[in-house]
C-alpha positions, 0 to 999 in steps of 0.5 A, a space after each residue: 620878220 625873220 629877215 628882222 631877227 636874223 639881221 639884228 638880234 645876231 648882229 647886235 647881241 654878237 657886237 657886229 653892230 651898234 644900235 643907231 636911229 636906223 636900227 631903232 627906226 626899223 625895228 619900231 616899225 616892224 614891231 608896229 606892222 607886227 602887233 597889226 598882223 595878228 601873227 603870234 610867231 611874227 609878232 615874237 620875232 619883232 619883239 626879239 629884235 627890238 628887244 635886243 636893240 633896245 638893251 643894247 642901246 641901254 638908258 631909259 628904253 633899257 627896261 622896255 627891251 628886257 620886258 620885250 625879251 621876257 615875253 619871248 622866254 615866257 612864250 618859248 617855255 610854254 611852247 609857243 615860240 621857237 626853244 632855240 630863242 631860250 638861250 639868247 633871252 637867258 644870256 641877256 638876263 644872265 647879263 642883267 643880273 651881273 649889271 645888277 651886282 647878283 653875281 651869284 644869280 649870273 654865274 648860275 644862269 649863265 653856266 647853265 646856258 653854256 652847258 646846255 650849248 656844249 651839251 647840245 653839240 655848241 651852236 653860234 651862241 656858244 662864244 657869247 654865252 661863254 663871254 657873259 660866264 667869264 665876265 660875271 666870273 671876273 667880276 665876281 673874282 675869287 681864285 676859284 672864279 679864275 680858275 672857272 674863266 680858265 676852264 671856260 676859255 679853254 672848253 671854247 677854244 677846243 671848239 672846231 669852227 669852219 675857216 672864215 668863222 671869227 666869233 669865238 676867235 674875237 671872243 677869245 681874245 677879249 677873254 684872254 685880256 680879262 683873265 691876264 689882267 686878272 692874274 696882273 700880267 700886264 705884258 699878256 694883257 696888253 698883247 691880247 687887247 691889242 690883238 683884239 682891238 686889230 681884229 675888231 677894227 679889220 672886221 668892222 664889228 662896231 660893238 667889238 670896236 666900241 669895247 676894245 677902245 674902252 680897254 686901257 
């Protein structure tokens, strides 16, 4: 089940893969096996993979995915599953708050996740947490929010990364494009957008390719 978790939770959440028929079949089968195993840890790993896949798929199964993630979050809070799952779950719940129009709640939750991750030295999830925070701030769109967007971008940009680690760089191109457009700088927006598209295509990251192609 650890393979299912690390294959799908990380890859789907970070836009490397889009949930397709194969992903849905594999995560459904893994969840069915885990439910029969009596192993709570394996069950939570399978729930995470299935939940993330359904949330990112959207449509009528979106709510089912959120319910699976909520179960994992509750178990982590009760110290019955790894605490490392909390930021992953909360990133998704912050994005859901923004989707439903609760921008204040989304900003508050995403900011908490970002601050906690950076306080602990940062991790692979810092770029995604920053992305969700910036998305919510940009959607809310006040002058102070845009200042906070710049601060969040600068904070992520200052994180040292190993050669070949592209997640931060890819996220930053998209976030810088969003900020440029919010400021009405269409020249800078076009430059960041085109660089983001080119990088997403060169990496073959399906989720990012879709996001980049949707940018006008």
